[in-house]
C-alpha positions as CSV (number, residue, x, y, z in Angstrom):
1,M,-37.5,-15.5,11.2
2,Y,-40.6,-17.8,11.1
3,K,-39.3,-19.7,8.1
4,A,-35.9,-20.4,9.7
5,A,-37.6,-21.7,12.9
6,S,-39.9,-23.9,11.0
7,E,-37.0,-25.3,8.9
8,S,-35.0,-26.1,12.0
9,L,-38.0,-27.9,13.5
10,K,-38.5,-29.8,10.2
11,S,-35.0,-31.3,10.4
12,Y,-35.8,-32.8,13.8
13,M,-39.2,-34.2,12.8
14,P,-39.3,-38.0,12.5
15,F,-39.6,-39.3,8.9
16,P,-41.4,-42.4,7.7
17,D,-39.7,-45.7,8.6
18,K,-39.1,-47.4,5.2
19,L,-36.4,-49.6,3.7
20,F,-35.7,-47.2,0.9
21,Y,-36.3,-43.6,0.0
22,K,-36.2,-42.0,-3.5
23,I,-34.3,-38.8,-4.0
24,G,-37.6,-36.8,-4.1
25,E,-38.7,-38.1,-0.8
26,V,-35.3,-37.5,0.8
27,S,-35.3,-34.0,-0.7
28,K,-38.6,-33.2,1.1
29,I,-37.4,-34.8,4.4
30,V,-34.1,-33.0,4.5
31,G,-35.5,-29.7,3.1
32,V,-33.1,-29.2,0.2
33,E,-33.5,-29.5,-3.6
34,P,-32.4,-32.8,-5.2
35,Y,-29.5,-31.1,-7.0
36,V,-28.1,-30.2,-3.5
37,L,-28.2,-33.9,-2.5
38,R,-26.4,-34.8,-5.7
39,Y,-23.8,-32.1,-5.1
40,W,-23.3,-33.4,-1.5
41,E,-22.6,-36.8,-2.9
42,T,-19.7,-35.4,-4.9
43,E,-18.3,-33.5,-1.8
44,F,-18.9,-36.3,0.8
45,T,-17.7,-39.5,-0.9
46,F,-18.8,-41.5,2.2
47,L,-22.4,-40.7,1.0
48,K,-23.1,-43.3,-1.6
49,P,-26.8,-44.0,-2.2
50,R,-27.5,-47.2,-4.1
51,K,-29.2,-47.0,-7.5
52,N,-32.1,-49.2,-8.5
53,K,-32.5,-51.0,-11.8
54,S,-33.7,-47.8,-13.5
55,G,-30.8,-45.8,-12.2
56,Q,-32.7,-43.8,-9.6
57,R,-30.9,-43.1,-6.3
58,V,-32.2,-45.1,-3.4
59,Y,-31.4,-44.0,0.1
60,I,-31.6,-45.9,3.3
61,K,-32.5,-44.6,6.7
62,R,-28.8,-44.2,7.7
63,D,-28.2,-42.0,4.6
64,V,-31.2,-39.8,5.4
65,E,-30.0,-39.3,9.0
66,L,-26.5,-38.5,7.7
67,L,-28.0,-36.0,5.3
68,L,-29.9,-34.3,8.1
69,N,-26.7,-34.1,10.1
70,I,-24.8,-32.6,7.2
71,K,-27.6,-30.0,6.6
72,R,-27.5,-29.1,10.3
73,L,-23.8,-28.6,10.3
74,L,-23.7,-26.6,7.0
75,Y,-26.8,-24.5,7.5
76,Q,-27.3,-24.0,11.2
77,E,-23.8,-24.4,12.6
78,R,-22.3,-22.7,9.6
79,Y,-19.5,-25.3,9.0
80,T,-17.7,-25.4,5.6
81,I,-17.8,-28.6,3.6
82,E,-14.2,-29.4,4.8
83,G,-15.3,-28.6,8.3
84,V,-18.2,-31.0,8.1
85,R,-15.8,-33.7,6.9
86,K,-13.6,-33.1,9.8
87,R,-16.5,-32.9,12.3
88,L,-17.8,-36.2,11.1
89,G,-14.3,-37.7,11.5
90,L,-13.9,-38.0,7.7
91,G,-11.3,-35.5,6.8
92,T,-10.0,-35.6,3.2
93,A,-7.3,-38.1,4.1
94,D,-9.9,-40.4,5.7
95,I,-12.4,-40.2,2.9
96,E,-12.8,-43.2,0.6
97,H,-9.7,-43.9,-1.3
98,R,-9.4,-42.0,-4.5
99,P,-6.5,-43.2,-6.7
100,E,-6.6,-40.1,-8.9
101,K,-5.9,-38.0,-5.9
102,D,-2.8,-40.2,-5.1
103,L,-1.0,-39.1,-8.2
104,K,1.0,-36.0,-7.4
105,K,1.7,-33.4,-10.0
106,T,5.3,-34.6,-10.4
107,E,4.1,-38.1,-11.0
108,I,1.7,-36.9,-13.7
109,R,4.6,-35.3,-15.5
110,Q,6.6,-38.5,-15.2
111,P,4.5,-41.2,-17.1
112,A,6.7,-44.1,-16.0
113,R,6.1,-43.3,-12.3
114,A,2.4,-42.9,-12.9
115,I,2.2,-46.2,-14.7
116,E,4.0,-47.9,-11.8
117,H,1.6,-46.3,-9.4
118,V,-1.4,-47.6,-11.4
119,K,0.1,-51.1,-11.6
120,K,0.6,-51.1,-7.9
121,R,-3.0,-50.0,-7.3
122,L,-4.3,-52.7,-9.6
123,R,-2.2,-55.4,-7.8
124,D,-3.7,-54.2,-4.5
125,I,-7.2,-54.4,-5.9
126,L,-6.5,-57.9,-7.4
127,S,-5.1,-59.1,-4.0
128,Q,-8.3,-57.9,-2.3
129,L,-10.5,-59.8,-4.7
130,H,-8.7,-63.1,-3.9
């Protein structure tokens, strides 16, 4: 009981105001292991920490606040991962565009349609670059 109460207080405690936070710092602030943060990145594609020159994840304050909110929703309010996406207004359809998810099973079985889909996506990307 005491541990749960102290953990809930920890999530509301202010954290140091810095430009960037390394994954170890964020892990301590949020109160989860670094592997949990890396897992959340795969589940919540809107969570994209930058990486520094040596390849380490570098979080900004907004990322840390988002992680604290995700933790609260998952651990205290008992939402599922899909529920957190919906709660944050980022359901699976609204999450960052994933071309591999656009290919339906029937398109995968039909290579010509899959190739046309890839060409269309590449043309879209090219037009955004110009």
